[in-house]
C-alpha positions in Angstrom: 95.5 108.5 110.4 95.8 110.6 113.6 93.0 112.4 115.4 93.8 116.1 115.0 91.4 118.6 113.6 92.2 122.1 112.4 90.9 124.9 110.3 88.4 124.4 107.4 89.0 125.7 103.9 86.6 125.6 101.0 87.8 125.4 97.4 85.4 125.7 94.4 85.9 123.2 91.7 85.0 123.6 88.0 84.1 120.3 86.3 84.9 120.0 82.6 85.2 117.0 80.2 88.2 114.8 80.5 91.2 115.9 78.5 94.8 114.7 78.1 96.4 118.1 77.6 98.7 119.6 80.1 95.9 121.7 81.7 94.6 120.0 84.9 90.9 119.2 85.1 88.7 117.5 87.7 86.3 114.8 86.8 83.8 112.4 88.4 83.9 109.8 85.7 87.0 107.7 84.6 88.5 108.1 81.1 88.0 105.4 78.5 90.7 102.8 77.9 92.4 100.1 80.0 93.5 101.5 83.4 96.5 100.5 85.4 97.3 101.7 88.9 101.0 102.2 89.4 102.8 100.1 92.0 104.8 101.9 94.7 108.2 100.6 93.4 107.7 102.2 90.0 109.5 105.3 88.9 108.0 108.5 90.4 108.3 112.2 89.5 107.3 113.6 92.9 106.8 112.8 96.5 104.2 114.9 98.3 104.0 115.8 102.0 102.3 118.2 104.3 104.4 120.3 106.7 102.9 120.2 110.2 103.5 118.2 113.3 106.4 115.7 113.7 108.5 118.1 111.6 111.8 116.4 112.5 110.6 113.3 110.7 109.2 115.2 107.8 112.5 117.1 107.5 114.5 113.9 107.1 112.1 112.7 104.5 112.5 115.9 102.5 116.3 115.8 103.0 116.7 112.5 101.3 113.8 112.4 98.9 114.9 115.5 97.0 117.9 113.6 95.8 115.6 111.2 93.9 112.7 113.3 92.6 110.6 116.5 93.1 109.3 117.0 96.6 106.1 119.1 96.9 105.6 120.4 100.5 102.2 121.8 101.4 102.5 124.2 104.3 100.2 126.8 105.9 102.9 129.4 105.2 105.5 128.5 102.6 108.0 131.0 103.8 107.8 129.9 107.4 108.2 126.2 106.3 111.3 127.1 104.2 112.8 128.9 107.2 112.1 126.0 109.6 113.6 123.4 107.2 116.7 125.5 106.6 117.4 126.9 110.0 115.8 124.5 112.5 116.4 121.2 110.7 119.5 122.1 108.6 118.0 120.8 105.4 119.7 122.3 102.3 116.7 122.9 100.0 117.7 122.1 96.4 115.8 122.8 93.2 113.7 119.7 93.6 111.9 121.1 96.6 108.8 123.1 96.0 107.0 124.6 99.0 103.5 125.9 98.5 101.2 127.8 100.8 98.2 125.5 101.3 95.6 125.2 104.1 95.7 121.8 105.8 94.3 119.9 108.7 96.8 117.1 109.2 100.0 115.5 107.8 98.5 112.1 106.9 98.7 112.7 103.2 98.8 109.0 102.3 95.2 108.8 103.3 93.8 111.9 101.6 96.3 112.0 98.7 95.6 110.6 95.2 96.9 107.5 93.5 98.7 107.4 90.1 96.7 105.7 87.4 97.7 105.2 83.7 95.4 104.9 80.7 96.3 101.9 78.5 99.0 100.8 80.9 101.7 103.4 80.0 99.8 106.2 78.4 98.3 109.4 80.0 98.7 109.6 83.7 95.9 110.9 86.0 95.4 111.0 89.7 92.5 109.1 91.4 91.1 110.6 94.6 88.6 108.7 96.8 86.2 110.4 99.2 88.3 111.0 102.4 87.1 109.2 105.5 87.5 112.3 107.6 84.8 114.6 106.3 85.6 117.4 108.7 89.1 117.8 107.3 88.0 119.9 104.3 91.4 121.5 103.9 93.2 118.1 103.7 90.6 117.0 101.1 91.5 119.9 98.9 95.3 119.1 98.7 95.2 116.5 95.9 93.5 119.2 93.7 96.4 121.5 94.5 99.2 119.2 93.5 97.3 117.9 90.5 97.3 121.5 89.3 101.0 122.0 90.1 101.9 118.9 88.1 99.3 119.6 85.3 97.6 116.3 85.9 93.9 115.5 85.6 92.2 114.5 88.8 89.4 111.9 88.8 87.3 111.5 91.9 85.0 108.8 93.3 83.0 111.3 95.4 79.7 111.3 93.6 77.0 108.6 93.6 76.6 106.0 92.3 80.4 105.7 92.2 81.2 107.2 95.6 83.9 105.2 97.5 85.3 106.1 100.9 88.8 104.9 101.2 92.3 105.7 102.5 95.7 105.3 100.9 97.2 103.6 103.9 94.7 100.8 103.3 95.5 100.2 99.6 98.5 98.6 97.8 98.7 97.8 94.1 101.0 95.3 92.4 100.8 97.4 89.2 99.0 94.8 87.3 95.4 94.8 88.5 95.8 93.2 91.9 95.3 95.3 95.0 95.3 94.6 98.8 93.2 96.2 101.6 91.8 95.3 104.9 88.0 94.8 105.2 87.9 98.4 106.5 87.0 99.2 102.9 83.7 97.3 103.4 83.0 98.8 106.8 83.4 102.4 105.5 81.1 101.8 102.6 78.1 100.1 104.3 75.6 101.1 101.6 77.5 99.2 98.9 77.9 95.5 98.3 81.4 94.1 97.9 80.6 93.4 94.3 79.7 97.1 93.8 82.9 98.2 95.5 85.0 95.9 93.3 83.3 97.1 90.2 84.0 100.8 91.0 87.6 100.0 91.8 88.0 98.2 88.5 86.2 101.1 86.6 88.4 103.8 88.1 91.7 102.1 88.8 91.8 98.9 86.7 91.8 96.8 89.9 90.3 93.5 88.6 91.4 91.4 91.6 90.8 93.0 95.0 92.1 91.0 97.9 90.6 92.0 101.3 91.7 90.7 104.7 90.1 90.8 108.1 91.1 93.8 110.2 93.6 93.4 113.0 92.3 93.7 116.5 95.1 95.9 117.9 95.6 98.1 114.9 93.1 100.8 115.6 93.3 102.4 112.1 93.1 99.0 110.2 95.5 100.1 107.4 97.5 97.4 105.8 100.6 99.5 105.5 101.1 99.0 109.2 101.9 95.3 108.7 102.6 94.5 105.1 104.2 95.8 101.9 104.6 94.7 98.3 108.2 94.6 97.3 107.6 93.6 93.7 104.9 91.8 91.6 105.4 88.5 93.5 107.0 89.3 96.8 105.1 90.3 100.0 106.8 91.6 103.1 104.8 90.8 106.3 105.3 91.7 109.9 105.9 89.0 112.3 105.1 89.1 116.0 106.2 86.6 118.6 103.9 83.6 118.7 100.5 84.5 120.1 101.4 88.2 120.7 99.2 91.2 119.7 98.1 91.0 116.1 100.4 88.1 115.3 97.6 85.4 115.2 95.4 87.4 112.8 98.4 88.4 110.6 99.3 84.7 110.3 95.7 83.8 109.5 95.5 86.6 106.8 98.8 85.4 105.3 97.4 81.8 105.1 94.3 83.1 103.5 96.3 85.0 100.8 98.6 82.0 100.1 95.7 79.6 100.0 93.5 81.6 97.6 95.7 83.8 95.4 98.8 83.6 93.3 101.0 86.3 91.9 100.4 88.0 88.5 102.8 85.3 87.2 100.4 82.5 88.3 102.9 81.3 90.9 102.7 81.3 94.8 103.6 84.6 96.4 107.1 84.8 97.9 106.8 85.8 101.5 109.4 87.8 103.3 109.2 88.5 107.0 110.3 91.5 109.1 109.9 91.6 112.9 107.2 93.8 114.4 109.4 95.6 117.0 108.2 96.1 120.5 107.8 99.4 122.3 109.6 99.7 125.7 108.2 100.6 129.1 109.8 102.9 131.5 111.8 100.1 133.1 113.0 98.8 129.7 110.6 95.9 129.3 109.3 95.1 125.8 105.6 95.9 125.4 103.4 95.3 122.4 100.1 96.9 121.3 98.1 94.3 123.2 99.5 95.7 126.5 99.8 99.4 125.8 102.8 99.6 123.5 102.9 101.7 120.4 102.1 100.0 117.1 105.7 100.0 115.8 106.2 98.9 112.2 108.9 98.6 109.6 106.6 97.8 106.7 105.5 101.5 106.8 108.4 102.4 104.5 108.2 104.3 101.2 109.9 103.8 97.8 111.4 107.0 96.3 112.9 105.7 93.1 116.3 104.2 94.1 115.9 105.0 97.8 113.7 103.4 100.5 112.9 105.5 103.5 112.6 103.1 106.5 111.1 103.9 109.9 113.3 103.0 112.8 112.8 103.3 116.5 116.3 103.3 118.2 115.8 99.7 119.4 117.8 96.5 118.8 115.6 95.4 115.9 116.5 98.3 113.6 119.6 96.7 112.4 117.8 93.5 111.4 115.1 95.5 109.6 117.7 97.3 107.6 119.3 94.0 106.7 116.0 92.5 105.6 115.3 95.5 103.3 118.8 95.4 101.8 118.7 91.6 101.2 115.3 91.8 99.4 115.9 95.1 97.6 119.5 94.9 96.3 121.0 98.1 95.1 118.5 100.4 96.9 119.8 103.0 99.3 118.0 102.1 102.6 117.7 105.3 104.7 116.7 104.8 108.4 114.5 107.6 109.7 113.7 107.9 113.4 110.0 107.5 114.0 109.9 107.0 117.7 107.8 110.2 118.2 105.3 109.9 115.3 104.5 106.2 115.8 102.5 107.1 118.9 100.0 108.7 116.6 99.6 105.3 114.7 101.6 106.2 111.6 105.1 106.5 110.2 106.8 107.3 106.8 104.4 105.7 104.4 101.5 107.4 106.2 102.8 110.9 105.7 104.0 110.7 102.1 102.4 110.0 98.8 103.9 109.4 95.4 103.1 110.6 91.9 104.2 108.4 89.0 106.2 109.7 86.0 104.3 111.1 83.0 106.3 108.9 80.6 106.7 105.4 82.2 108.7 102.7 80.5 107.3 99.6 82.1 109.4 96.5 82.6 108.0 93.4 84.4 110.0 90.2 84.9 109.6 87.1 87.1 113.0 86.5 88.6 114.7 83.1 87.7 114.9 80.5 90.4 117.9 78.4 91.2 118.5 75.5 88.9 120.3 72.2 88.6 120.5 72.6 84.8 124.1 72.9 83.6 123.3 72.1 79.9 120.6 74.3 78.6 120.4 78.1 78.3 118.3 80.0 80.9 115.5 81.9 79.2 114.7 85.4 80.4 111.3 86.8 79.5 110.0 90.3 80.3 107.1 92.5 79.5 108.6 95.8 78.2 106.2 98.6 77.2 106.2 102.3 76.3 103.6 104.4 74.6 105.9 105.2 71.7 106.9 101.5 71.4 110.2 99.8 72.3 113.2 100.5 70.1 115.4 97.8 71.7 115.8 95.7 74.8 119.0 94.2 76.3 119.7 91.5 78.8 122.9 92.0 80.9 124.4 89.1 82.9 127.6 88.1 84.7 129.0 85.7 87.2 131.5 88.3 88.4 130.1 91.8 89.0 133.6 93.2 89.3 134.4 92.0 85.8 131.3 93.8 84.3 128.3 92.5 82.5 127.9 90.7 79.2 125.0 91.8 77.0 122.6 90.0 74.6 119.9 91.6 72.6 116.4 90.6 73.5 113.8 89.7 70.8 110.2 90.8 70.7 108.0 87.7 70.7 105.1 89.5 69.1 102.8 88.6 71.9 101.6 91.1 74.6 104.8 93.3 74.5 106.9 90.3 75.6 110.6 90.2 74.9 113.0 87.3 75.4 116.7 86.4 75.5 118.8 83.6 77.2 121.7 83.4 79.5 124.1 80.7 78.3 124.3 77.5 80.4 126.8 77.7 83.3 128.8 75.3 85.4 127.5 74.0 88.7 128.2 76.3 91.6 128.0 79.4 89.4 125.9 82.4 90.7 124.5 84.5 87.9 123.6 88.2 88.2 121.4 89.9 85.6 119.2 92.8 84.7 117.1 94.1 81.8 117.3 97.4 80.0 114.7 98.8 77.6 114.9 101.8 75.2 111.8 103.4 73.8 111.3 104.8 70.3 111.6 108.2 71.8 114.9 107.4 73.4 113.8 106.9 77.1 116.0 104.3 78.8 114.8 102.3 81.8 116.2 99.3 83.7 114.8 96.7 86.0 115.5 96.3 88.8 115.2 100.1 89.0 118.6 100.2 90.8 120.5 98.2 88.1 123.4 97.5 87.7 124.0 98.0 91.4 120.8 96.1 92.0 120.1 93.0 90.0 118.4 89.6 90.1 120.5 86.5 90.7 120.2 82.7 90.7 122.5 79.8 91.5 123.3 76.9 89.3 123.2 74.2 92.0 125.9 71.7 92.8 124.9 68.2 93.8 128.4 67.3 94.8 130.0 66.4 98.1 128.4 67.7 101.3 131.0 69.2 103.8 130.5 69.0 107.5 129.5 72.7 107.6 126.9 72.0 104.8 125.6 69.0 106.6 125.1 71.1 109.8 122.9 73.5 107.7 121.1 70.6 106.2 120.4 69.0 109.6 118.8 72.2 110.7 116.5 72.6 107.7 113.6 70.9 109.5 114.2 72.0 113.0 110.4 72.2 113.4 108.2 69.4 111.9 105.4 70.2 109.5 102.1 70.6 111.4 99.5 69.4 111.8 100.7 65.9 110.9 98.6 63.9 110.1 96.7 66.6 108.3 93.4 67.1 106.5 93.7 70.8 105.8 96.1 73.7 105.6 99.6 72.5 106.7 102.4 74.7 107.8 106.0 73.7 106.9 108.6 75.8 108.9 112.0 75.8 107.4 115.0 77.0 109.4 118.4 77.8 108.2 121.3 79.7 109.9 122.3 81.2 106.5 120.5 82.4 103.4 119.8 79.4 101.1 118.2 78.4 97.8 115.6 75.7 98.3 113.2 73.6 96.2 110.4 72.4 98.4 108.0 69.8 97.0 105.6 67.0 97.7 106.3 63.5 96.4 104.3 60.3 96.6 105.8 57.2 98.2 107.2 56.1 94.7 109.1 59.4 94.5 106.8 61.0 91.8 106.4 64.7 92.0 102.9 65.6 93.2 103.0 69.3 94.1 105.5 72.1 94.0 105.4 74.2 97.2 108.2 76.7 96.7 111.4 77.3 94.7 113.7 80.1 95.4 115.8 81.9 98.0 115.0 81.9 101.8 116.7 84.3 104.2 118.4 83.2 107.4 116.1 82.3 110.2 112.7 80.7 109.9 110.6 80.7 106.7 107.1 79.2 106.7 105.5 77.6 103.8 101.9 76.3 103.4 100.4 73.3 101.8 96.7 72.8 101.1 96.4 69.1 100.6 92.7 69.2 99.7 93.4 67.8 96.2 95.6 64.9 97.5 94.2 61.5 98.2 94.6 60.1 101.7 97.9 58.4 102.3 101.6 58.9 103.0 103.5 61.6 101.2 107.1 62.9 101.3 108.0 66.5 101.7 111.4 67.0 100.0 113.7 70.0 100.5 116.4 70.2 97.8 119.3 72.4 98.4 122.9 72.8 97.1 123.9 70.7 100.2 121.7 67.8 99.3 118.1 66.7 100.0 116.1 66.4 103.2 112.9 64.4 103.3 110.1 64.3 105.8 107.0 62.1 105.9 103.5 63.6 105.9 100.3 61.7 106.4 97.2 63.1 104.7 93.8 61.9 106.0 
């Protein structure tokens, strides 16, 4: 990202066989074993940045990130950087901040930094460094080697044929379980390789066995997906939303349809889609302008996870408050820290672009698909989770409550004996009860981890739905559920179903035949206030009349759909 070029520095590298000791080595071939690239919301030991340009933004990142993990700052002169941070930007430098003198060309470390990859899911950590797409920035390209040495981590590179891959961190996101997203820039920057070859290299070096690529956006000049989307967890994707027909809005919507139509989450269920507005820039007279008419490419998705904190780019406009709310609603318990990016965004980047994360050496991995709302008041609610540590799991506990002020009840989870899965159940509850819960794992070596990472302040929740009397206020909400009809209707292909509600709501959206038989589940879960859009691919339905039913705690709403 960015267009600046500075000095060139050459660093000699000694290549030695792969090792898992604390001495850092650099390799061109991946280690043996199953590989797993860490997701950005996982626990990290360090955040790395480069101190140059847009220092006010960098200073705020360092100010808050040091409260969560180690912060490694690469600066042309470490002493000067420390003085600037302390005296100019009033950042109290704590023991977590390590400033090192290191030649550099730019601050866009997301693109030239290295990704965290684990052997056998939770075992030895190494850093994976692609060939940087800015070959003249030799000093930048050397920085991953520097912080790999500082952290005593092995560095594996895809910089030598036949496994050479040109890639950038802003155009890569992993779900932590083998699925990754990029724009088709990855194909454009590797013209001598087929897509099959690229996919194979990504699998060999990063464990990416499902690589989702989307068309580039016409007004995003850098074509990096972190400018318009973000993974919030294994099944939740945050996507930017422009006004209808504006700037990259049409291509973003087409890309979203492509993902929903062709892929499911690691749990085998449709992705949950959350939307955040793509805010406009403003002209000298205060008029809103977008990238298609000269405005900066402002983005909220260019945020970064730093353990229990999310650093969120903001721009001083009226949409900042809404963006903070969207992040808080979808990441409960996280501290959402707004950081002014009005200056840096003109260079086509924000917070994610100028930071990179390093996973912890000793991860305790917990993965769980959040429970959906239910009408069941008679049967317990099973909670299943993958819980894994290299030493093994000593114990796992499920915590739940219907009143967070009263504290949480606990129940021991039992290992199923299959693929590191553990299970326990929440007792059946009365209709109208909202249940909050989280999971804790303890390794054989004594490490404790929770999921969500911010528990108990952050937790999952679900509602035991009530099918009782609908009040006038509830009826008003129900009447607005389908304020826009499904389209196209009649349909022969991908069908959009907008659902509008003035308040957050749990919904079960499904397709029935005319006899009332369930034909297809579209979505089950929470939707935020405003408009949520769902998609139906009726290709496997016979021609005829179907019913789209929205079930809510306020009652049902049904709409007719004709399939040709």
